[in-house]
Each structure stands twice: as C-alpha cells, then as structure tokens.
ROSE-945366 format. One record per residue: residue in three letters; y negated, x negated, z negated of N, C-alpha, C in turn; residue number from 0. Coordinates in nm, 4 decimals. Layout:
N
NODE   r      n.Y      n.X      n.Z     ca.Y     ca.X     ca.Z      c.Y      c.X      c.Z   k
NODE ALA        Y        X        Z        Y        X        Z        Y        X        Z NUM
...
***
This chain:
168
NODE   r      n.Y      n.X      n.Z     ca.Y     ca.X     ca.Z      c.Y      c.X      c.Z   k
NODE MET   0.1161  -0.0841   0.0000   0.0000   0.0000   0.0000  -0.1238  -0.0897   0.0000   0
NODE ARG  -0.2171  -0.0610   0.0853  -0.3409  -0.1391   0.0948  -0.4473  -0.0780   0.0039   1
NODE ILE  -0.5112  -0.1614  -0.0742  -0.6141  -0.1156  -0.1665  -0.7491  -0.1654  -0.1161   2
NODE LYS  -0.8429  -0.0746  -0.1030  -0.9768  -0.1086  -0.0560  -1.0596  -0.1602  -0.1730   3
NODE ARG  -1.1199  -0.2765  -0.1564  -1.2077  -0.3321  -0.2589  -1.3369  -0.2520  -0.2591   4
NODE LEU  -1.3773  -0.2027  -0.3753  -1.4966  -0.1204  -0.3866  -1.6243  -0.2018  -0.3766   5
NODE ILE  -1.6229  -0.3225  -0.4261  -1.7425  -0.4056  -0.4231  -1.6991  -0.5496  -0.4017   6
NODE LYS  -1.7705  -0.6191  -0.3175  -1.7426  -0.7600  -0.2949  -1.8219  -0.8409  -0.3968   7
NODE ILE  -1.7642  -0.9487  -0.4407  -1.8293  -1.0310  -0.5418  -1.9667  -1.0766  -0.4931   8
NODE GLU  -1.9815  -1.1037  -0.3628  -2.1112  -1.1472  -0.3097  -2.2171  -1.0384  -0.3240   9
NODE GLU  -2.1757  -0.9100  -0.3337  -2.2704  -0.7998  -0.3427  -2.3219  -0.7766  -0.4843  10
NODE ILE  -2.2659  -0.8441  -0.5817  -2.3080  -0.8254  -0.7196  -2.4485  -0.8822  -0.7349  11
NODE PRO  -2.5408  -0.8062  -0.7925  -2.6793  -0.8530  -0.8046  -2.6877  -0.9856  -0.8791  12
NODE LEU  -2.7600  -1.0810  -0.8202  -2.7744  -1.2125  -0.8829  -2.8892  -1.2160  -0.9823  13
NODE ASN  -2.9993  -1.1538  -0.9490  -3.1196  -1.1664  -1.0293  -3.1574  -1.0372  -1.1000  14
NODE TYR  -3.0597  -0.9550  -1.1282  -3.0868  -0.8312  -1.1986  -3.1350  -0.8687  -1.3384  15
NODE ALA  -3.2492  -0.8161  -1.3782  -3.3096  -0.8533  -1.5067  -3.2255  -0.8011  -1.6228  16
NODE ILE  -3.1765  -0.8919  -1.7032  -3.1044  -0.8534  -1.8240  -3.1621  -0.9337  -1.9398  17
NODE ASP  -3.1469  -0.8800  -2.0575  -3.1910  -0.9498  -2.1779  -3.0753  -1.0358  -2.2266  18
NODE ILE  -3.0808  -1.1634  -2.1970  -2.9707  -1.2539  -2.2304  -2.9535  -1.2681  -2.3818  19
NODE ALA  -3.0575  -1.2356  -2.4588  -3.0464  -1.2415  -2.6053  -2.9394  -1.1446  -2.6552  20
NODE LEU  -2.9248  -1.0308  -2.5862  -2.8208  -0.9350  -2.6250  -2.6821  -0.9935  -2.6017  21
NODE VAL  -2.6675  -1.0664  -2.4927  -2.5394  -1.1306  -2.4624  -2.5126  -1.2423  -2.5624  22
NODE LYS  -2.6161  -1.3186  -2.5981  -2.6000  -1.4276  -2.6951  -2.5433  -1.3767  -2.8268  23
NODE ALA  -2.5953  -1.2634  -2.8728  -2.5489  -1.2072  -3.0004  -2.4016  -1.1688  -2.9929  24
NODE ILE  -2.3603  -1.1134  -2.8799  -2.2198  -1.0735  -2.8630  -2.1311  -1.1969  -2.8532  25
NODE VAL  -2.1727  -1.2941  -2.7725  -2.0938  -1.4157  -2.7517  -2.0747  -1.4911  -2.8828  26
NODE ALA  -2.1760  -1.4916  -2.9668  -2.1670  -1.5626  -3.0945  -2.0502  -1.5131  -3.1792  27
NODE LYS  -2.0205  -1.3841  -3.1700  -1.9093  -1.3267  -3.2482  -1.7730  -1.3753  -3.1985  28
NODE TYR  -1.7662  -1.4200  -3.0736  -1.6371  -1.4546  -3.0137  -1.6208  -1.6049  -2.9898  29
NODE LYS  -1.7155  -1.6841  -3.0306  -1.7076  -1.8287  -3.0114  -1.5835  -1.8833  -3.0820  30
NODE GLY  -1.5043  -1.9574  -3.0085  -1.3828  -2.0160  -3.0638  -1.2633  -1.9221  -3.0692  31
NODE LYS  -1.2759  -1.7996  -3.0172  -1.1675  -1.7015  -3.0190  -1.1279  -1.6681  -2.8747  32
NODE LYS  -1.0426  -1.7457  -2.8165  -1.0018  -1.7269  -2.6766  -0.9372  -1.5904  -2.6553  33
NODE GLU  -0.8711  -1.5358  -2.7577  -0.8014  -1.4074  -2.7435  -0.8943  -1.2866  -2.7449  34
NODE GLY  -1.0233  -1.3065  -2.7652  -1.1161  -1.1944  -2.7753  -1.1903  -1.1611  -2.6469  35
NODE LEU  -1.1457  -1.2126  -2.5336  -1.2206  -1.1963  -2.4091  -1.2382  -1.0502  -2.3688  36
NODE ILE  -1.1330  -0.9702  -2.3761  -1.1435  -0.8300  -2.3345  -1.2424  -0.7558  -2.4246  37
NODE ALA  -1.2332  -0.7770  -2.5541  -1.3260  -0.7118  -2.6466  -1.4694  -0.7563  -2.6199  38
NODE LEU  -1.4889  -0.8839  -2.5913  -1.6216  -0.9351  -2.5597  -1.6763  -0.8667  -2.4343  39
NODE LEU  -1.5969  -0.8597  -2.3295  -1.6406  -0.7952  -2.2058  -1.6692  -0.6465  -2.2277  40
NODE GLN  -1.5906  -0.5815  -2.3113  -1.6163  -0.4406  -2.3430  -1.7522  -0.4242  -2.4103  41
NODE GLU  -1.7842  -0.5125  -2.5033  -1.9130  -0.5038  -2.5723  -2.0292  -0.5276  -2.4765  42
NODE VAL  -2.0150  -0.6262  -2.3885  -2.1211  -0.6533  -2.2910  -2.1390  -0.5316  -2.2007  43
NODE GLN  -2.0284  -0.4733  -2.1570  -2.0376  -0.3559  -2.0693  -2.0989  -0.2368  -2.1418  44
NODE THR  -2.0748  -0.2227  -2.2692  -2.1354  -0.1143  -2.3463  -2.2882  -0.1261  -2.3451  45
NODE VAL  -2.3373  -0.2471  -2.3513  -2.4820  -0.2697  -2.3519  -2.5435  -0.2384  -2.2156  46
NODE TYR  -2.4796  -0.2821  -2.1070  -2.5408  -0.2733  -1.9743  -2.4809  -0.1666  -1.8827  47
NODE THR  -2.3736  -0.1007  -1.9216  -2.2928  -0.0059  -1.8431  -2.2078  -0.0746  -1.7373  48
NODE TYR  -2.2221  -0.2055  -1.7241  -2.1398  -0.2849  -1.6318  -2.1475  -0.4299  -1.6771  49
NODE LEU  -2.0807  -0.5195  -1.6043  -2.0819  -0.6609  -1.6389  -2.1749  -0.7357  -1.5430  50
NODE PRO  -2.3002  -0.7565  -1.5827  -2.3941  -0.8246  -1.4936  -2.3542  -0.9707  -1.4720  51
NODE LYS  -2.3771  -1.0191  -1.3513  -2.3410  -1.1566  -1.3195  -2.4088  -1.2581  -1.4108  52
NODE PRO  -2.5386  -1.2441  -1.4451  -2.5986  -1.3415  -1.5379  -2.5294  -1.3434  -1.6747  53
NODE ALA  -2.4818  -1.2293  -1.7198  -2.4091  -1.2245  -1.8474  -2.2773  -1.3004  -1.8355  54
NODE LEU  -2.2070  -1.2802  -1.7239  -2.0805  -1.3526  -1.7023  -2.1052  -1.5023  -1.6908  55
NODE GLN  -2.2149  -1.5410  -1.6276  -2.2478  -1.6834  -1.6162  -2.2793  -1.7429  -1.7535  56
NODE PHE  -2.3441  -1.6661  -1.8383  -2.3730  -1.7136  -1.9736  -2.2426  -1.7290  -2.0522  57
NODE ILE  -2.1536  -1.6302  -2.0413  -2.0231  -1.6380  -2.1094  -1.9454  -1.7592  -2.0601  58
NODE GLU  -1.9502  -1.7822  -1.9283  -1.8827  -1.8982  -1.8684  -1.9319  -2.0278  -1.9342  59
NODE ALA  -2.0623  -2.0418  -1.9455  -2.1203  -2.1644  -2.0006  -2.0936  -2.1799  -2.1502  60
NODE GLU  -2.1003  -2.0713  -2.2240  -2.0886  -2.0777  -2.3698  -1.9449  -2.0839  -2.4210  61
NODE LEU  -1.8537  -2.0185  -2.3513  -1.7174  -2.0070  -2.4039  -1.6129  -2.0821  -2.3219  62
NODE ASN  -1.6591  -2.1634  -2.2293  -1.5692  -2.2496  -2.1536  -1.4664  -2.1726  -2.0697  63
NODE TYR  -1.5058  -2.0595  -2.0164  -1.4262  -1.9876  -1.9175  -1.4829  -2.0223  -1.7809  64
NODE THR  -1.4015  -2.0100  -1.6782  -1.4568  -2.0216  -1.5432  -1.4981  -1.8815  -1.4995  65
NODE LEU  -1.5913  -1.8752  -1.4069  -1.6333  -1.7458  -1.3528  -1.5130  -1.6760  -1.2892  66
NODE GLY  -1.4252  -1.7532  -1.2292  -1.3034  -1.6977  -1.1694  -1.2148  -1.6296  -1.2726  67
NODE GLU  -1.2001  -1.6900  -1.3898  -1.1208  -1.6294  -1.4971  -1.1838  -1.4988  -1.5435  68
NODE LEU  -1.3155  -1.4994  -1.5566  -1.3852  -1.3783  -1.6013  -1.3710  -1.2661  -1.4991  69
NODE TYR  -1.3867  -1.2995  -1.3716  -1.3708  -1.1979  -1.2672  -1.2257  -1.1509  -1.2563  70
NODE ALA  -1.1315  -1.2400  -1.2828  -0.9903  -1.2009  -1.2788  -0.9618  -1.0924  -1.3825  71
NODE VAL  -1.0145  -1.1092  -1.5021  -0.9970  -1.0084  -1.6073  -1.0741  -0.8812  -1.5724  72
NODE ALA  -1.1989  -0.8977  -1.5294  -1.2851  -0.7824  -1.5009  -1.2331  -0.6983  -1.3847  73
NODE THR  -1.1675  -0.7605  -1.2885  -1.1156  -0.6837  -1.1739  -0.9736  -0.6332  -1.1978  74
NODE PHE  -0.9035  -0.6917  -1.2931  -0.7676  -0.6452  -1.3229  -0.7696  -0.5119  -1.3967  75
NODE TYR  -0.8610  -0.4974  -1.4924  -0.8680  -0.3762  -1.5738  -0.9678  -0.2775  -1.5136  76
NODE ALA  -0.9219  -0.1556  -1.4886  -1.0056  -0.0525  -1.4255  -1.1255  -0.0131  -1.5111  77
NODE GLN  -1.1211  -0.0395  -1.6400  -1.2321  -0.0010  -1.7282  -1.3588  -0.0813  -1.7018  78
NODE PHE  -1.3456  -0.1998  -1.6411  -1.4621  -0.2841  -1.6205  -1.5297  -0.2546  -1.4876  79
NODE LYS  -1.6617  -0.2561  -1.4901  -1.7439  -0.2287  -1.3721  -1.8267  -0.3521  -1.3406  80
NODE LEU  -1.8402  -0.3825  -1.2126  -1.9188  -0.4973  -1.1699  -2.0516  -0.4570  -1.1062  81
NODE SER  -2.0780  -0.3292  -1.1066  -2.2073  -0.2807  -1.0584  -2.2557  -0.1752  -1.1568  82
NODE PRO  -2.3876  -0.1534  -1.1607  -2.4431  -0.0612  -1.2606  -2.3823   0.0788  -1.2528  83
NODE SER  -2.3558   0.1357  -1.3670  -2.3058   0.2721  -1.3773  -2.4168   0.3611  -1.4308  84
NODE GLY  -2.3971   0.4908  -1.4165  -2.4946   0.5849  -1.4685  -2.4957   0.5854  -1.6197  85
NODE LYS  -2.6002   0.6449  -1.6739  -2.6119   0.6573  -1.8188  -2.4923   0.7332  -1.8746  86
NODE TYR  -2.4487   0.8370  -1.8008  -2.3327   0.9154  -1.8414  -2.2257   0.9066  -1.7345  87
NODE SER  -2.1041   0.8914  -1.7784  -1.9901   0.8887  -1.6876  -1.9253   1.0267  -1.6857  88
NODE ILE  -1.9048   1.0797  -1.5660  -1.8300   1.2047  -1.5514  -1.6926   1.1656  -1.4990  89
NODE LYS  -1.5919   1.1832  -1.5832  -1.4554   1.1473  -1.5464  -1.3780   1.2752  -1.5167  90
NODE ILE  -1.3249   1.2825  -1.3968  -1.2468   1.3979  -1.3544  -1.0996   1.3591  -1.3570  91
NODE CYS  -1.0206   1.4329  -1.4334  -0.8776   1.4046  -1.4446  -0.8071   1.4427  -1.3145  92
NODE LYS  -0.7296   1.3487  -1.2620  -0.6522   1.3738  -1.1402  -0.5017   1.3697  -1.1705  93
NODE GLY  -0.4667   1.3864  -1.2977  -0.3261   1.3858  -1.3357  -0.2530   1.5071  -1.2801  94
NODE THR  -0.1234   1.5095  -1.2973  -0.0392   1.6143  -1.2397  -0.0804   1.7534  -1.2851  95
NODE ALA  -0.0995   1.7728  -1.4147  -0.1354   1.9057  -1.4655  -0.2681   1.9521  -1.4062  96
NODE CYS  -0.3643   1.8629  -1.3972  -0.4947   1.8998  -1.3397  -0.4831   1.9213  -1.1886  97
NODE HIS  -0.4018   1.8395  -1.1254  -0.3834   1.8539  -0.9805  -0.3303   1.9930  -0.9448  98
NODE VAL  -0.2289   2.0380  -1.0173  -0.1726   2.1705  -0.9866  -0.2667   2.2838  -1.0234  99
NODE GLN  -0.3651   2.2547  -1.1066  -0.4649   2.3555  -1.1428  -0.5905   2.3438  -1.0547 100
NODE ASN  -0.5753   2.2808  -0.9387  -0.6793   2.2742  -0.8360  -0.8020   2.1913  -0.8759 101
NODE VAL  -0.7806   2.0779  -0.9372  -0.8911   1.9915  -0.9757  -0.9658   1.9373  -0.8543 102
NODE ASN  -0.9002   1.9291  -0.7395  -0.9678   1.8777  -0.6201  -1.0862   1.9657  -0.5804 103
NODE ALA  -1.0721   2.0954  -0.5943  -1.1829   2.1868  -0.5639  -1.2973   2.1656  -0.6625 104
NODE VAL  -1.2635   2.1416  -0.7881  -1.3649   2.1151  -0.8910  -1.4372   1.9839  -0.8590 105
NODE MET  -1.3600   1.8826  -0.8237  -1.4183   1.7524  -0.7883  -1.5120   1.7661  -0.6683 106
NODE ASP  -1.4689   1.8397  -0.5676  -1.5526   1.8603  -0.4479  -1.6836   1.9289  -0.4841 107
NODE GLU  -1.6768   2.0276  -0.5718  -1.7972   2.1006  -0.6135  -1.8933   2.0099  -0.6900 108
NODE ILE  -1.8396   1.9306  -0.7814  -1.9231   1.8385  -0.8588  -1.9838   1.7336  -0.7669 109
NODE SER  -1.9055   1.6819  -0.6765  -1.9524   1.5820  -0.5816  -2.0678   1.6365  -0.4967 110
NODE ALA  -2.0530   1.7608  -0.4508  -2.1593   1.8242  -0.3713  -2.2835   1.8484  -0.4572 111
NODE TYR  -2.2640   1.8915  -0.5806  -2.3761   1.9192  -0.6698  -2.4560   1.7918  -0.7003 112
NODE LEU  -2.3846   1.6836  -0.7305  -2.4516   1.5578  -0.7652  -2.4912   1.4764  -0.6424 113
NODE LYS  -2.4341   1.5136  -0.5265  -2.4591   1.4421  -0.4007  -2.4113   1.2970  -0.4070 114
NODE VAL  -2.2973   1.2763  -0.4707  -2.2336   1.1444  -0.4768  -2.0827   1.1615  -0.4596 115
NODE GLY  -2.0181   1.0559  -0.4164  -1.8735   1.0564  -0.4044  -1.8087   0.9910  -0.5244 116
NODE ASP  -1.6778   0.9894  -0.5229  -1.6000   0.9277  -0.6301  -1.6386   0.7806  -0.6432 117
NODE GLY  -1.6712   0.7395  -0.7658  -1.7082   0.6015  -0.7923  -1.8551   0.5706  -0.7691 118
NODE GLU  -1.9342   0.6706  -0.7326  -2.0758   0.6488  -0.7040  -2.1639   0.6978  -0.8188 119
NODE THR  -2.2867   0.6478  -0.8197  -2.3845   0.6825  -0.9215  -2.5004   0.7567  -0.8569 120
NODE THR  -2.5502   0.8582  -0.9268  -2.6636   0.9346  -0.8739  -2.7843   0.8421  -0.8604 121
NODE PRO  -2.8716   0.8704  -0.7630  -2.9883   0.7832  -0.7406  -3.0778   0.7644  -0.8640 122
NODE ASP  -3.0819   0.8647  -0.9519  -3.1640   0.8518  -1.0728  -3.0953   0.7708  -1.1830 123
NODE GLY  -2.9697   0.7283  -1.1569  -2.8968   0.6475  -1.2538  -2.8439   0.7253  -1.3726 124
NODE LYS  -2.8461   0.8576  -1.3643  -2.8042   0.9381  -1.4789  -2.6519   0.9536  -1.4876 125
NODE TYR  -2.5855   0.9776  -1.3741  -2.4410   1.0046  -1.3757  -2.3648   0.9140  -1.2801 126
NODE THR  -2.2469   0.8749  -1.3239  -2.1493   0.8118  -1.2354  -2.0288   0.9039  -1.2333 127
NODE LEU  -1.9848   0.9401  -1.1148  -1.8702   1.0295  -1.0972  -1.7478   0.9452  -1.0667 128
NODE GLU  -1.6406   0.9672  -1.1425  -1.5189   0.8910  -1.1163  -1.3952   0.9731  -1.1489 129
NODE SER  -1.2955   0.9567  -1.0635  -1.1669   1.0201  -1.0916  -1.0847   0.9234  -1.1753 130
NODE VAL  -1.0054   0.9788  -1.2666  -0.9178   0.8986  -1.3523  -0.7773   0.9553  -1.3458 131
NODE SER  -0.6805   0.8733  -1.3774  -0.5404   0.9152  -1.3679  -0.5046   1.0240  -1.4673 132
NODE CYS  -0.5561   1.0143  -1.5894  -0.5232   1.1152  -1.6902  -0.6218   1.1033  -1.8056 133
NODE LEU  -0.6635   1.2172  -1.8563  -0.7501   1.2187  -1.9749  -0.6700   1.2471  -2.1019 134
NODE GLY  -0.5433   1.2807  -2.0855  -0.4585   1.3049  -2.2016  -0.4785   1.4406  -2.2656 135
NODE CYS  -0.5288   1.5351  -2.1909  -0.5473   1.6707  -2.2451  -0.4938   1.7725  -2.1436 136
NODE CYS  -0.3671   1.7584  -2.1117  -0.3030   1.8385  -2.0064  -0.3076   1.9886  -2.0339 137
NODE SER  -0.3094   2.0272  -2.1590  -0.3142   2.1702  -2.1906  -0.4493   2.2317  -2.1540 138
NODE LEU  -0.5484   2.1486  -2.1265  -0.6813   2.1962  -2.0882  -0.7042   2.1900  -1.9364 139
NODE ALA  -0.6016   2.1589  -1.8611  -0.6145   2.1371  -1.7167  -0.6753   2.2571  -1.6452 140
NODE PRO  -0.7609   2.2257  -1.5462  -0.8182   2.0958  -1.5133  -0.9286   2.0571  -1.6109 141
NODE ALA  -0.9407   1.9262  -1.6318  -1.0310   1.8773  -1.7355  -1.1215   1.7660  -1.6833 142
NODE MET  -1.2339   1.7495  -1.7528  -1.3256   1.6392  -1.7236  -1.3919   1.5959  -1.8540 143
NODE MET  -1.4489   1.4767  -1.8498  -1.5289   1.4263  -1.9612  -1.6672   1.3924  -1.9088 144
NODE ILE  -1.7676   1.4263  -1.9867  -1.9037   1.3803  -1.9600  -1.9415   1.3006  -2.0827 145
NODE GLY  -1.9615   1.1727  -2.0635  -1.9824   1.0854  -2.1780  -1.8577   1.0880  -2.2638 146
NODE GLU  -1.8715   1.1276  -2.3876  -1.7577   1.1350  -2.4793  -1.7087   1.2781  -2.5021 147
NODE GLU  -1.7691   1.3750  -2.4355  -1.7301   1.5155  -2.4528  -1.6291   1.5572  -2.3469 148
NODE THR  -1.5257   1.6288  -2.3900  -1.4218   1.6765  -2.2996  -1.4403   1.8252  -2.2736 149
NODE PHE  -1.4225   1.8643  -2.1481  -1.4338   2.0034  -2.1055  -1.3069   2.0405  -2.0297 150
NODE GLY  -1.2508   2.1575  -2.0603  -1.1263   2.1967  -1.9962  -1.1291   2.3376  -1.9414 151
NODE LYS  -1.0163   2.3744  -1.8801  -0.9997   2.5050  -1.8161  -1.1119   2.5270  -1.7141 152
NODE LEU  -1.1394   2.4232  -1.6371  -1.2522   2.4248  -1.5451  -1.2228   2.5016  -1.4167 153
NODE ASN  -1.3285   2.5553  -1.3605  -1.3277   2.5999  -1.2216  -1.4585   2.5474  -1.1635 154
NODE ARG  -1.4850   2.5787  -1.0391  -1.6050   2.5246  -0.9740  -1.7329   2.5580  -1.0501 155
NODE GLU  -1.7442   2.6810  -1.0944  -1.8669   2.7258  -1.1611  -1.8807   2.6661  -1.3018 156
NODE THR  -1.7736   2.6701  -1.3798  -1.7842   2.6200  -1.5175  -1.8122   2.4698  -1.5199 157
NODE ALA  -1.7558   2.3972  -1.4256  -1.7790   2.2521  -1.4207  -1.9275   2.2231  -1.4000 158
NODE ILE  -1.9883   2.2914  -1.3040  -2.1308   2.2715  -1.2763  -2.2147   2.3172  -1.3957 159
NODE ASN  -2.1770   2.4272  -1.4584  -2.2502   2.4752  -1.5766  -2.2458   2.3736  -1.6902 160
NODE HIS  -2.1310   2.3091  -1.7099  -2.1211   2.2066  -1.8143  -2.2169   2.0908  -1.7843 161
NODE ILE  -2.2261   2.0519  -1.6576  -2.3177   1.9430  -1.6215  -2.4613   1.9870  -1.6443 162
NODE LYS  -2.4948   2.1078  -1.6030  -2.6316   2.1587  -1.6230  -2.6654   2.1648  -1.7708 163
NODE ASN  -2.5729   2.2137  -1.8522  -2.5967   2.2221  -1.9967  -2.6073   2.0838  -2.0594 164
NODE PHE  -2.5322   1.9900  -2.0063  -2.5359   1.8550  -2.0578  -2.6709   1.7902  -2.0292 165
NODE GLU  -2.7328   1.8295  -1.9197  -2.8615   1.7728  -1.8795  -2.9739   1.8153  -1.9729 166
NODE GLN  -2.9554   1.9230  -2.0469  -3.0624   1.9738  -2.1328  -3.0690   1.9039  -2.2650 167
***
C-alpha cells in the first residue's frame, strides 16, 4: 500500500517566530534523560500545536539528538504534527461502529461547513479537521471530539450545531 506524505520536510517553516524560552524550560526538564523524548515532544507540541523546526533544532543542540532522529520519532507517531494546527482539533471517528452509522456523511457535512478537508486547518487557525481510527466510544457512534469534549449519536445537523455551539 502506498502512503502519501502529507508534508515534505522542506515545506516546514524555517523562520516561523517562536518563543525559544518556552522550549528551553521544557528541555531543561529532560536534560540527561534520553528516554523522555516522546514526552518532551508532546510538551513542545502542546505549547505550539505542532513541532516547529526551530524548536527541534534547539532540542537537537541541547540534548544531543540529530534532527533526523527527532523527525524519525515525530513522523512515526501520528500524534505529532509538523505544521501548525488549529486552536481546536475536531477529530472524527472513522472506526467500524462509526462507519456503519454513516460517519462519512457527517464528515462531508463538517468539511463543507468549515471549508477544509481531512487534515487541514481553517484559514482563521481556529479548527483542524482530522479523521482518527477510533475515539473509544463506540456506543456513541458516530462520534467526534472538539478539543477535549466528545459528542456522539451525530448526524449532519447535530454535528454542525455542536461546532456552532462550541464557537460561542
């Protein structure tokens, strides 16, 4: 099976303004702990919504990792993003239970409403829409999460209403 790369490493912003002091504080907690790389990357991503290249370069210099090692971890785990994400993530469950409950129609409606496709961020930077394998709430199928809130028993209308209510 051929997998399409969503973003090329060359496309990652080089000079995106970040506050390196925030990265310094996180890196300081992991100095000398080689086994803490995933947790460190998670913390950096929490601050920026993705892993900015200047942050990875700082980690490379401070913790003796190569940029290649950092990218290997960041691209292996689906949780890591190499480009900016929206303030809120809308995760649409594509698991079996949601699939049989017509989640594709819900996804299409949300995509049309936000005017973005799967894996894309709205121009205002507010939402990133992404499909996920399972949210672990099959009894609520079809289900989605906006930020940390879970919504279930969705149809086209209720899904859009949840997004509208979330915006308020």
